[in-house]
ROLUMRO-177222 format. One record per residue: residue in three letters; x, y, z of N, C-alpha, C in turn. Coordinates in steps of 0.1 Angstrom, whole numbers, padded with zeros to 4 digits, always signed. Each point is the difference from the previous one (the first is absolute). Layout:
ALAXYZXYZXYZ;...
# end
This chain:
MET+0008-0012+0000-0008+0012+0000+0009+0013+0000;ALA-0006+0010-0005+0007+0013-0001-0008+0010+0008;LEU+0006+0011+0004-0006+0010+0008-0004+0012-0010;PHE-0013+0004+0001-0005+0010-0009-0005+0012+0009;VAL+0002+0012-0005-0004+0012+0006-0013+0005-0008;TYR-0011+0003+0007-0012+0004-0007-0005+0013+0006;LYS-0008+0007-0009-0008+0011+0004-0014-0002-0006;GLY-0010+0004+0008-0013-0002-0005-0010+0009+0008;ARG-0013-0001-0004-0010+0008+0006-0010-0010+0007;SER-0005+0003+0012-0010-0008+0006-0014+0004-0005;VAL-0010-0007+0005-0013+0002-0005-0004+0015+0002;ARG+0005+0006+0011-0004+0014+0003+0010+0010-0007;GLY+0009-0005-0008+0009+0008-0007+0013+0004+0007;ALA+0002-0006+0012+0012+0003+0008+0012-0007-0007;LEU+0012+0007+0001+0012-0005-0006+0005-0011+0009;MET+0003-0012-0006+0005-0012+0007+0013-0004-0006;GLN+0010-0003+0008+0013-0004-0006+0006-0010+0010;GLY+0009-0009-0005+0006-0010+0009+0008-0010-0009;GLN+0003-0011+0006+0008-0011-0007-0008-0013+0001;ILE+0001-0008-0010-0006-0013+0000+0010-0010-0007;ASP+0001-0012+0006+0008-0011-0006-0009-0008-0009;ALA+0004-0002-0012-0008-0007-0010+0009-0005-0011;ASN-0006-0008-0009+0008-0006-0011+0000+0009-0012;SER-0010+0009-0002+0000+0008-0011-0008+0013+0003;ILE+0001+0010-0010-0008+0012+0002-0015-0003-0001;ASP-0004-0009-0009-0014-0004-0001-0005-0005+0013;THR+0008-0009+0007-0005-0005+0013-0002+0011+0010;VAL+0009+0010+0000-0001+0011+0009-0013+0008-0003;ALA-0002+0002-0013-0012+0008-0004-0013-0008+0005;THR+0000-0013-0002-0011-0008+0004-0003+0001+0015;GLN+0011-0001+0008-0001+0001+0014-0006+0013+0005;LEU+0005+0011-0007-0004+0013+0004-0015+0002-0004;MET-0004-0005-0011-0014+0002-0004-0009-0008+0009;ASN+0004-0012+0004-0008-0008+0009-0001+0006+0014;SER+0010+0008+0004-0001+0007+0013-0006+0014-0001;GLY-0006+0003-0012-0007+0013-0001+0009+0012-0003;ILE+0012-0002-0006+0009+0010-0003+0002+0000-0015;THR-0002+0012-0006+0003+0001-0015+0014+0004-0002;PRO+0008-0009-0006+0014+0003-0002+0003+0012-0010;ILE+0010+0008+0004+0004+0011-0009+0014-0003-0006;ASP+0009-0004+0009+0013-0003-0005+0006-0012+0008;ILE+0005-0010-0007+0007-0011+0006+0013-0002-0006;THR+0011+0000+0008+0013-0001-0005+0008-0010+0009;PRO+0009-0008-0006+0009-0008+0008+0009+0008+0009;SER+0002-0005+0012+0009+0008+0009+0015-0003-0003;GLY+0002-0010-0008+0014-0003-0004+0007-0010+0010;GLY-0007-0005+0010+0006-0009+0009-0009-0011+0003;SER+0005-0012+0003-0008-0012+0002-0005+0001+0015;GLU-0010-0009+0002-0006+0000+0014+0011-0004+0010;ALA+0009-0010-0003+0010-0004+0009+0009+0011+0003;ALA+0004+0008-0010+0009+0011+0002-0006+0011+0008;SER-0013+0001+0000-0007+0011+0007-0002-0003+0015;LYS+0002-0012+0004-0003-0004+0014+0011+0005+0008;SER-0003+0006+0011+0010+0004+0010+0004-0011+0009;VAL+0011+0002+0007+0005-0011+0010-0011-0002+0010;PHE-0007+0010+0005-0010-0002+0010-0012-0008-0006;ALA-0003+0002-0013-0011-0007-0006+0004-0015-0002;TYR+0013-0002-0003+0005-0014-0002-0001-0007+0014;LEU+0003+0007+0011-0001-0007+0013-0014-0003+0003;GLN-0010+0007-0006-0014-0003+0003-0006-0011-0008;SER+0008-0006-0009-0005-0011-0009+0000-0013+0007;TRP-0007-0001+0012-0001-0013+0007-0012-0007-0006;PRO+0000-0014+0001-0012-0007-0005-0013+0004+0007;PRO-0011+0001-0007-0012+0003+0006-0004-0009+0011;GLY-0005+0005+0011-0004-0009+0011-0015+0001+0002;LEU-0005-0006+0011-0014+0000+0002-0006+0014+0002;ASP+0008+0009+0005-0005+0014+0002-0003+0006-0014;ASP+0009-0002-0010-0002+0005-0013-0012-0006-0007;LEU-0002-0013+0002-0011-0007-0006-0013+0004+0006;ILE+0000+0002+0013-0013+0004+0007-0003+0014-0005;LEU+0009+0009+0000-0002+0014-0005-0005-0001-0015;PHE+0006-0008-0008-0004-0001-0014-0015-0005-0001;SER-0003-0010+0008-0013-0006-0001-0011+0010+0005;ARG+0003+0007+0011-0010+0010+0005-0001+0011-0009;GLN+0010+0005-0006-0001+0011-0010-0008-0004-0012;MET+0003-0013-0005-0008-0005-0012-0015-0001+0004;TYR-0003-0005+0012-0014-0001+0004-0006+0014+0000;THR+0006+0010+0006-0005+0013+0000-0003+0006-0014;LEU+0010-0002-0009-0001+0005-0013-0011-0007-0008;MET+0000-0013+0001-0010-0008-0007-0014+0003+0005;LYS-0002+0002+0013-0013+0003+0005-0004+0014-0004;ALA+0009+0009-0002-0003+0014-0004-0003+0001-0015;GLY+0002-0011-0007-0002+0000-0014+0011+0005-0009;VAL+0012+0001+0005+0011+0005-0007+0004-0011-0010;PRO+0003+0003-0013+0004-0011-0009+0013-0007+0004;LEU+0001-0013-0004+0011-0008+0004+0014+0006-0004;VAL+0001+0004-0012+0013+0006-0005+0003+0012+0008;ARG-0009+0009+0002+0003+0012+0007+0003-0003+0015;SER-0006-0010+0005+0003-0003+0014+0014-0005+0002;ILE+0004-0009-0009+0014-0005+0001+0010+0010-0004;LEU-0003+0009-0009+0009+0011-0003+0002+0009+0012;GLY-0011+0003+0007+0002+0008+0012+0008-0007+0011;LEU-0002-0013+0001+0008-0007+0010+0015+0000-0003;THR+0003-0001-0013+0015+0001-0004+0006+0012+0004;GLN-0007+0011+0001+0005+0013+0004+0000+0002+0015;SER-0007-0008+0008-0001+0002+0014+0007-0011+0008;THR+0003-0011-0006+0006-0011+0007+0015+0003+0002;ARG+0005-0003+0012+0014+0003+0003+0010-0011-0003;ASN-0005-0013+0001+0008-0011-0003+0004-0001-0015;LEU+0013+0000-0003+0003+0001-0014-0003-0013-0008;GLN+0002-0011+0007-0004-0013-0007-0014-0001-0003;MET-0008+0005+0010-0015+0001-0002-0003+0009-0012;VAL+0007+0011-0001-0003+0010-0010+0003-0006-0014;ASP+0012-0007-0001+0003-0007-0012-0010-0010-0004;ALA-0005-0008+0010-0010-0010-0003-0013+0006-0005;LEU-0004+0011+0007-0013+0007-0004+0002+0006-0014;LYS+0011+0005-0004+0002+0005-0013-0001-0011-0011;ASP+0006-0011+0003-0001-0012-0009-0015-0005-0001;ILE-0007+0000+0012-0014-0004+0000-0008+0010-0009;LEU+0003+0013+0002-0008+0010-0008+0003-0002-0015;THR+0012-0003-0004+0003-0002-0014-0007-0012-0005;ASN-0001-0011+0008-0007-0012-0005-0015+0002-0001;ILE-0006+0008+0009-0014+0003+0000-0003+0009-0013;GLU+0009+0009-0003-0002+0008-0012+0001-0008-0012;SER+0008-0011+0001+0001-0009-0012-0011-0010-0002;GLY-0010+0000+0010-0011-0008-0002-0001-0012+0010;ARG+0009-0001+0009+0000-0011+0010-0010+0004+0012;ASP-0005-0010+0007-0008+0003+0011+0009+0002+0012;LEU-0006+0005+0011+0008+0004+0012+0007-0013+0006;SER-0008-0010+0002+0006-0012+0006+0011-0006-0008;SER+0000+0000-0013+0011-0005-0008+0012+0009+0001;SER-0003+0013+0001+0012+0009+0002+0006-0002+0013;LEU-0008-0002+0011+0006-0003+0013+0008-0013+0000;ALA-0005-0009-0007+0007-0014+0000+0014+0001-0006;ARG+0003+0011-0007+0014+0001-0006+0010+0004+0011;HIS-0005+0002+0012+0009+0004+0011-0003-0009+0012;PRO+0004-0013-0001-0003-0009+0011+0008+0002+0013;GLY+0011+0008-0002+0008+0003+0012-0007+0010+0009;ILE-0010+0008-0005-0007+0010+0008-0014-0005+0003;PHE-0007-0005-0010-0014-0003+0002-0002-0015+0001;SER-0005-0006+0011-0002-0014+0002-0011-0005-0009;SER+0000-0014-0001-0011-0006-0008-0013+0003+0006;LEU-0001+0000+0013-0013+0004+0006-0005+0014-0004;PHE+0010+0009+0000-0003+0014-0003-0006+0000-0015;ILE+0007-0007-0009-0003+0001-0014-0014-0007-0002;SER-0002-0011+0007-0013-0007-0001-0012+0008+0004;MET+0002+0007+0011-0010+0009+0006-0003+0011-0010;VAL+0010+0006-0006-0002+0011-0010-0007-0006-0013;ARG+0003-0012-0004-0006-0006-0012-0015-0002+0003;VAL-0003-0005+0012-0014-0002+0003-0008+0013+0001;GLY+0007+0011+0005-0006+0013+0000-0003+0005-0014;GLU+0009-0002-0009-0002+0004-0014-0011-0008-0006;GLU-0001-0013+0002-0011-0008-0006-0013+0003+0005;THR-0001+0004+0013-0013+0003+0006-0004+0014+0000;GLY+0009+0009-0004-0003+0014+0000+0001+0007+0014;ARG+0007-0007+0009+0001+0005+0014+0014+0001+0004;LEU+0008+0007-0009+0014+0001+0003+0003+0008+0012;ASP-0008+0010+0003+0002+0008+0012-0001-0009+0013;GLU-0010-0009+0000-0002-0009+0012+0012-0009+0001;SER+0005-0005-0011+0012-0009+0000+0012+0007+0006;PHE+0002+0012-0003+0012+0008+0005-0003+0002+0015;LEU-0012+0002+0004-0003+0002+0014+0003-0012+0008;ARG-0004-0012-0005+0002-0012+0007+0015-0003+0001;ILE+0007+0003-0011+0015-0003+0000+0006+0009+0010;ALA-0004+0013+0001+0006+0009+0010-0002-0005+0014;GLU-0012-0005+0003-0004-0005+0013+0008-0012+0004;TYR+0002-0009-0010+0007-0013+0002+0015+0003+0003;LEU+0006+0009-0008+0014+0004+0001+0002+0007+0014;ALA-0009+0008+0004+0001+0007+0013+0000-0010+0011;ARG-0009-0011+0000+0001-0010+0010+0013-0008-0001;GLU+0004-0003-0012+0013-0007-0001+0012+0008+0006;LYS+0000+0013-0003+0010+0008+0006+0000+0001+0015;ASP-0012+0000+0006-0002+0001+0014+0005-0013+0007;THR-0003-0012-0007+0004-0013+0006+0015+0000+0000;ARG+0006+0003-0012+0015+0000-0001+0007+0009+0011;GLU-0006+0012+0002+0006+0009+0009-0001-0006+0014;ARG-0011-0006+0004-0001-0006+0013+0010-0011+0002;ILE+0002-0008-0010+0009-0011+0002+0015+0005+0001;LYS+0003+0011-0008+0013+0006+0001+0002+0006+0014;THR-0010+0006+0005+0001+0006+0013+0002-0010+0011;ALA-0006-0012-0001+0002-0010+0010+0014-0006-0001;PHE+0006-0001-0012+0013-0005-0001+0011+0010+0003;ARG-0003+0012+0000+0011+0010+0001+0007-0001+0013;TYR-0007-0002+0011+0006+0000+0014+0010-0012+0001;PRO-0004-0012-0003+0009-0011+0002+0012+0000-0010;VAL-0002+0006-0012+0011+0001-0010+0010+0010+0006;PHE-0004+0011+0005+0009+0010+0005+0008-0006+0012;VAL-0007-0008+0009+0007-0005+0011+0010-0010-0004;ILE-0003-0009-0010+0010-0010-0005+0012+0007-0006;LEU-0003+0011-0008+0011+0007-0006+0009+0006+0011;ALA-0006+0006+0010+0008+0006+0011+0008-0010+0007;ILE-0006-0012+0002+0008-0010+0007+0012-0005-0009;GLY-0003-0001-0013+0011-0004-0009+0011+0010+0000;ILE-0003+0013-0001+0010+0010+0000+0008+0000+0014;ALA-0008-0001+0011+0007+0000+0013+0010-0012+0001;LEU-0005-0012-0004+0009-0011+0001+0012+0001-0009;THR-0001+0006-0011+0011+0002-0009+0011+0009+0006;ILE-0005+0012+0006+0009+0009+0006+0007-0006+0013;ILE-0008-0007+0008+0006-0007+0012+0010-0010-0004;ASN-0003-0008-0010+0010-0011-0003+0012+0004-0007;ILE-0001+0011-0008+0012+0005-0008+0008+0010+0008;TRP-0006+0008+0009+0008+0011+0006+0001-0001+0015;VAL-0011-0004+0007-0001+0000+0014+0007-0012+0007;ILE-0004-0012-0004+0005-0012+0006+0015-0002-0003;PRO+0005+0003-0012+0015-0001-0001+0008+0008+0010;ALA-0005+0012+0004+0007+0008+0010+0000-0007+0013;PHE-0011-0007+0004+0000-0007+0013+0009-0013-0002;ALA+0001-0005-0012+0008-0012-0002+0015+0003+0003;ASP+0005+0011-0004+0013+0004+0003+0002+0001+0015;LEU-0009+0006+0007+0001+0002+0014+0000-0014+0007;PHE-0009-0009-0004+0000-0013+0007+0012-0008-0003;ALA+0006+0002-0012+0012-0008-0004+0012+0005+0009;LYS+0001+0013+0003+0011+0005+0008-0002-0004+0015;ALA-0013-0001+0004-0002-0004+0014+0003-0014+0003;ASP-0001-0009-0010+0003-0014+0001-0008-0007+0011;VAL-0013+0002-0001-0009-0006+0010-0009-0010-0007;PRO-0005-0011+0007-0009-0009-0007-0013+0007-0003;LEU-0005-0003-0012-0012+0007-0005-0012-0010+0001;PRO-0012+0005+0004-0012-0008-0001-0004-0003-0014;TRP-0009-0010-0002-0004-0004-0013-0007+0011-0008;GLN-0008+0008+0008-0006+0011-0007+0010+0009-0007;THR+0011+0003+0007+0010+0009-0006+0007-0007-0012;ARG+0003-0013+0002+0007-0007-0011-0009+0000-0012;LEU-0013-0002+0002-0010+0000-0011+0000+0014-0007;LEU+0000+0011+0008+0000+0013-0007+0013+0003-0007;LEU+0011-0004+0006+0013+0002-0007+0001-0008-0013;ALA-0006-0012+0000+0001-0009-0012-0009+0007-0011;ILE-0012+0004+0004-0009+0006-0010+0006+0013-0005;SER+0006+0008+0009+0007+0013-0004+0011-0003-0010;ALA+0009-0010+0003+0011-0003-0009-0005-0004-0013;PHE-0011-0008-0001-0006-0004-0012-0005+0012-0008;PHE-0006+0009+0007-0005+0012-0007+0011+0009-0006;VAL+0011+0002+0008+0011+0008-0004+0007-0006-0012;GLN+0001-0013+0000+0008-0007-0011-0009-0001-0013;TRP-0013-0003+0002-0008-0004-0011-0011+0011-0004;TRP+0001+0012+0006-0011+0009-0003-0001+0004-0015;PRO+0011+0001-0007-0002+0003-0014-0008-0011-0008;VAL+0004-0013+0004-0007-0011-0007-0015+0000+0005;MET-0002+0002+0012-0014+0000+0005-0008+0011-0007;LEU+0006+0012-0001-0007+0011-0007-0003-0003-0014;GLY+0010-0006-0007-0002-0004-0014-0011-0011-0001;GLY+0000-0009+0010-0010-0011-0001-0014+0006+0002;ILE-0001+0010+0009-0014+0005+0002-0004+0007-0012;ILE+0008+0008-0007-0003+0007-0012-0004-0009-0011;ALA+0009-0011-0001-0003-0010-0011-0013-0007+0003;GLY-0002-0003+0013-0013-0007+0004-0012+0008-0004;VAL+0001+0013+0003-0012+0009-0003-0003+0000-0015;PHE+0011+0003-0008-0002+0000-0014-0004-0013-0006;GLY+0006-0011+0006-0004-0014-0005-0014-0003+0003;PHE-0005+0004+0012-0014-0002+0004-0009+0008-0009;ARG+0003+0012-0003-0009+0008-0009+0000-0006-0014;ALA+0011-0005-0005+0001-0006-0013-0008-0013+0000;TYR+0001-0008+0011-0008-0012+0001-0015+0002+0001;THR-0004+0010+0007-0014+0003+0001-0006+0005-0013;LYS+0008+0005-0009-0005+0005-0013-0003-0012-0010;THR+0006-0011+0003-0003-0012-0008-0013-0006+0003;GLU-0006-0008-0009-0013-0005+0002-0001-0009+0013;ASN+0009-0010+0000+0001-0009+0012+0003+0007+0013;GLY+0010+0010-0001+0004+0007+0012-0012+0008+0006;ARG-0007+0007-0009-0011+0008+0004-0011-0009+0007;TYR-0003-0011-0006-0010-0009+0005+0004-0005+0014;ASN+0013-0005+0001+0004-0005+0013+0001+0010+0011;TRP+0004+0012-0003+0000+0011+0010-0014+0004+0004;ASP-0009+0001-0010-0014+0003+0004-0006-0010+0008;GLN+0004-0013-0002-0006-0011+0009+0006+0001+0013;TYR+0013+0003+0001+0007+0000+0013-0004+0012+0009;LYS-0004+0011-0007-0004+0012+0008-0013-0003+0008;LEU-0008-0009-0005-0012-0003+0007+0002-0009+0012;ARG+0012-0005+0002+0004-0009+0011+0009+0007+0010;LEU+0003+0012-0002+0008+0007+0010-0007+0002+0013;PRO+0007-0002+0011-0006+0001+0013-0005+0015+0002;LEU-0011+0001+0007-0006+0012+0004-0006+0008-0012;VAL+0007+0001-0011-0005+0009-0011-0005-0008-0012;GLY+0002-0013-0001-0004-0008-0011-0016+0000-0001;ASP-0006-0002+0011-0015+0000+0000-0006+0013-0004;ILE+0007+0011+0004-0005+0014-0003+0002+0002-0015;ILE+0011-0005-0006+0002+0002-0014-0011-0008-0008;LEU-0003-0012+0005-0010-0009-0007-0013+0007+0000;ARG-0005+0005+0012-0013+0006+0000-0001+0013-0007;ALA+0011+0008+0000+0001+0012-0008-0001-0003-0015;THR+0006-0011-0005-0001-0004-0014-0014-0005-0003;LEU-0006-0007+0009-0013-0005-0003-0010+0012+0000;ALA+0002+0010+0009-0009+0011-0001+0002+0008-0013;ARG+0012+0000-0005+0002+0006-0013-0007-0007-0011;PHE+0001-0014+0001-0007-0008-0010-0015+0002+0001;ALA-0006-0001+0012-0015+0002+0001-0004+0014-0005;ARG+0008+0010+0004-0004+0014-0004+0000+0001-0016;ALA+0011-0004-0006+0001+0001-0014-0010-0009-0007;PHE-0003-0012+0005-0009-0009-0006-0014+0007+0000;SER-0004+0005+0012-0013+0006+0002-0001+0012-0010;MET+0010+0008+0000+0000+0012-0009-0002-0004-0015;SER+0007-0010-0004-0001-0005-0014-0014-0005-0003;LEU-0006-0008+0009-0013-0005-0002-0011+0011+0000;THR+0002+0010+0009-0009+0011+0000+0000+0009-0013;SER+0012+0001-0005+0002+0008-0012-0005-0008-0013;GLY-0003-0013+0001-0004-0007-0011+0010-0009-0007;VAL+0012-0002+0006+0010-0008-0007-0005-0015+0001;PRO+0001-0007-0010-0004-0014+0000+0008-0008+0011;LEU-0007-0010+0006+0006-0007+0011+0014-0006-0003;ILE+0001-0007-0011+0013-0007-0003+0010+0011-0003;GLN-0003+0010-0007+0010+0011-0003+0003+0007+0013;ALA-0009+0002+0009+0003+0006+0013+0009-0008+0008;MET-0001-0014+0000+0009-0008+0008+0014+0001-0006;THR+0001+0000-0013+0014+0002-0006+0006+0013+0003;VAL-0008+0011-0001+0005+0013+0003+0004+0002+0014;VAL-0008-0005+0009+0003+0001+0015+0012-0008+0004;ALA+0002-0012-0007+0012-0008+0003+0013+0008-0002;ARG-0001+0009-0010+0012+0008-0004+0002+0012+0010;SER-0011+0003+0007+0001+0013+0008+0002-0003+0015;VAL+0001-0012+0004+0001-0003+0015+0015+0002+0004;ASP+0009+0000-0010+0015+0002+0004+0005-0011+0008;ASN-0004-0012-0002+0005-0012+0006-0002-0012-0009;GLU+0011-0006-0005-0001-0010-0010-0006-0013+0006;PHE+0002-0003+0012-0005-0012+0007-0015+0001+0001;ILE-0005+0011+0004-0015+0002+0001-0006+0001-0014;ALA+0007+0006-0009-0005+0002-0013-0002-0014-0007;GLU+0009-0009+0003-0002-0014-0005-0012-0006+0005;HIS-0003+0002+0013-0013-0006+0006-0012+0007-0006;ILE+0001+0013-0003-0011+0007-0006-0003-0006-0014;LEU+0011-0002-0008-0002-0006-0013-0005-0014+0000;SER+0003-0007+0011-0006-0014+0002-0015+0002+0003;MET-0004+0010+0007-0014+0003+0002-0007+0003-0014;ARG+0007+0007-0008-0006+0004-0013-0001-0013-0008;ASN+0009-0009+0000-0001-0012-0007-0011-0009+0005;GLY-0002+0000+0013-0012-0007+0005-0013+0005-0004;ILE-0001+0014+0000-0012+0006-0005-0003-0003-0015;GLU+0011+0000-0008-0002-0004-0014-0005-0014-0002;ARG+0004-0009+0010-0005-0014-0001-0015-0001+0005;GLY-0005+0011+0005-0014+0000+0005-0002-0001+0015;GLU+0011+0001+0008-0001+0000+0014-0004+0013+0005;SER-0005+0001+0012-0004+0012+0006+0012+0008+0006;LEU-0002+0013+0002+0011+0008+0005+0004-0004+0014;THR-0010-0003+0008+0002-0004+0014+0008-0013+0001;ARG-0003-0010-0009+0007-0013+0001+0014+0002-0005;THR+0002+0007-0010+0014+0003-0005+0008+0007+0011;ALA-0006+0010+0007+0007+0007+0010+0003-0009+0012;ALA-0009-0009+0003+0003-0010+0011+0012-0009-0003;VAL+0002-0003-0012+0011-0009-0004+0013+0006+0002;THR+0001+0013-0001+0013+0007+0002+0005+0001+0014;ASN-0009-0002+0010+0003+0000+0014+0006+0014+0004;MET-0004+0010-0006+0005+0014+0003-0011+0007+0008;PHE-0012-0003-0001-0011+0008+0006-0005-0007+0013;THR-0005+0008+0009-0005-0005+0012-0015-0005-0002;PRO-0005-0008+0008-0014-0005-0002-0010+0011+0000;LEU+0002+0011+0008-0009+0011-0001+0000+0007-0013;VAL+0011+0001-0006+0001+0007-0014-0006-0010-0010;LEU+0002-0013+0001-0006-0009-0010-0015+0000+0002;GLN-0005+0002+0012-0015+0001+0002-0005+0012-0007;MET+0007+0011+0001-0004+0013-0006+0000-0002-0015;MET+0010-0006-0006+0000-0003-0014-0012-0008-0004;ALA-0003-0011+0007-0011-0008-0003-0014+0007+0000;VAL-0001+0009+0010-0013+0008+0001+0000+0010-0012;GLY+0011+0005-0004+0001+0009-0012-0004-0007-0012;GLU+0004-0012-0002-0003-0008-0012-0015-0003+0000;GLU-0006-0004+0011-0014-0003+0001-0009+0012-0002;THR+0004+0012+0004-0008+0011-0001+0003+0009-0013;GLY+0011-0004-0007+0004+0008-0012+0007+0013+0004;GLN+0005+0001+0012+0007+0012+0004+0015-0003+0004;VAL+0006-0007-0009+0014-0004+0003+0009+0013+0001;ASP-0002+0010-0008+0008+0012+0001-0001+0007+0013;GLU-0013+0001+0005-0002+0006+0013+0006-0008+0012;LEU-0002-0013-0001+0006-0009+0011+0015+0000-0001;LEU+0006+0001-0011+0015+0001-0001+0005+0013+0005;ALA-0008+0010-0001+0004+0013+0006-0001-0001+0015;GLU-0010-0008+0005+0000-0002+0015+0012-0008+0004;VAL+0004-0010-0008+0012-0008+0003+0012+0009+0001;ALA+0001+0009-0010+0012+0009+0000+0000+0008+0013;ASP-0012+0006+0003-0001+0008+0013+0004-0009+0012;PHE-0004-0012+0000+0003-0009+0011+0015-0002+0002;TYR+0007-0003-0012+0014-0002+0001+0008+0013+0003;GLU-0005+0011-0005+0007+0013+0003-0001+0003+0014;ARG-0012-0003+0007-0001+0003+0014+0010-0009+0008;GLU+0001-0012-0004+0009-0009+0007+0014+0004-0002;VAL+0004+0004-0012+0014+0005-0003+0002+0012+0008;ASP-0009+0009+0001+0002+0013+0007+0002-0003+0015;TYR-0008-0009+0005+0002-0004+0015+0013-0007+0002;ASP+0004-0009-0009+0013-0007+0002+0012+0010-0001;ILE-0001+0009-0009+0011+0010-0002+0001+0008+0012;LYS-0011+0005+0006+0001+0008+0012+0006-0008+0011;ASN-0001-0013+0001+0005-0008+0010+0013-0007-0003;LEU+0005+0003-0012+0013-0007-0005+0012+0005+0009;SER+0000+0013+0002+0011+0006+0007+0000-0005+0015;ALA-0012-0002+0005-0001-0005+0014+0005-0015+0000;SER-0002-0007-0011+0005-0014+0000+0015-0001-0002;ILE+0005+0009-0008+0015+0000-0003+0008+0005+0012;GLU-0005+0010+0007+0008+0007+0010+0006-0010+0011;PRO-0008-0009+0005+0006-0010+0010+0011-0008-0006;ILE-0001-0004-0012+0010-0008-0006+0013+0008-0002;MET-0002+0013-0005+0012+0009-0001+0006+0003+0013;ILE-0008+0001+0011+0006+0004+0013+0008-0012+0005;VAL-0005-0012-0002+0007-0012+0005+0013-0002-0008;VAL+0000+0002-0013+0012-0001-0008+0010+0011+0004;ILE-0004+0012+0001+0009+0011+0004+0005-0002+0014;GLY-0008-0005+0009+0004-0002+0014+0011-0011+0001;PHE-0002-0011-0008+0010-0011-0001+0013+0006-0005;MET+0000+0008-0010+0012+0005-0006+0007+0009+0010;VAL-0008+0009+0007+0006+0009+0010+0006-0008+0011;LEU-0006-0011+0004+0005-0008+0011+0013-0006-0004;ILE+0001-0006-0012+0013-0006-0004+0011+0011-0001;LEU-0003+0011-0005+0010+0011-0001+0004+0005+0014;ALA-0010+0001+0009+0004+0005+0013+0009-0010+0007;LEU-0004-0013+0000+0008-0010+0007+0013-0002-0007;GLY+0001+0001-0013+0012-0002-0007+0010+0011+0003;VAL-0005+0012+0002+0009+0012+0002+0003+0002+0015;PHE-0011-0001+0008+0002+0004+0014+0006-0011+0009;LEU-0003-0013-0003+0006-0010+0008+0016+0000+0000;PRO+0006+0001-0011+0015+0002+0000+0004+0013+0007;MET-0008+0010-0001+0004+0013+0007+0000-0002+0015;TRP-0010-0008+0005+0000-0003+0014+0012-0008+0004;ASP+0004-0010-0008+0012-0007+0003+0012+0008+0000;LEU+0001+0010-0009+0011+0009+0000+0001+0008+0013;ALA-0012+0005+0004+0000+0008+0012+0004-0009+0012;THR-0004-0013+0000+0005-0008+0011+0015-0002+0000;VAL+0005-0002-0012+0015-0002-0001+0007+0012+0005;ILE-0005+0012-0004+0006+0013+0004+0000+0001+0015;ARG-0011-0003+0006-0001+0001+0015+0009-0010+0007;
# end
């Protein structure tokens, strides 16, 4: 794309001027006409879009997150409900969106729409930004003529998703900081503090208790091998990230996360709440059942649970009921299965699944609030044991030295 400088007149005759990124002068003229501006002069600025970006703008080119998608969905809902044409709505968003990757995606979407593509197909060209659930909801909105309602449901779903993720991050923040602080403290003590005491004990030539010998051995190991240990930690982190990006690695890690002590059950129920919420929203919007199962399986962000959801889809394709296929997965509680059965009998599966999502979200919220209270006793015991070993290892020889001196 190139950067063009334009001058034009608004509907009221006011002079308008600015800059637009586009492929050609004709594209700029089309965009201006669609936005209600009559072009007077359009000239290339002589620089490309990449050359015109400042360093600050380059630093702003982070990948779009949930906040950007929520804002985009709510803005689209407002514009669609107000009757603003689609092309003019997206053109306006390209000028007000701050995320540069999102701006580039919206410009490409606008170009595709002007070329005759529908909105859902244009969004599908950017799978790194818009999920399959997002695209399916937009496609249903286009087919039913209720695109504004689709964007509203998407915004509400993404807002709930963001809230759940933030609560989980908040619950894990305290123990992670404590573990990092302990690791840094142990490194400093073993590399700098204990070696100083080791020289003192060696000069005193007194018998050392086993706690002190243990600390000295660990410290000597740290001092001699800390570069190898640091390299091993870095290599392990990068190796783990590379492994989890593979198909088998992602599947195994997603399965193992559900078995972690204290947090595994919370992750499971949060994922099931995401499944129930997305499934309910898809059915309410009119997405076919089989297609909804496929789309939701891709949106739960857990390959292990996604495999179980796809097995439910296969069972439904064979003619089995939703409740029976859900029971086979062993993921849902009897209460949830009973709610699904009632939903199938009454024809209100979408409403009952929304109740299931609310049920799981309440449980997750309660468990997250009590997670810190469950972790704190364990952390206190671990820290107390470490402090006891350090105190005995350092102070017992000091008492022996005082006895010798007396």
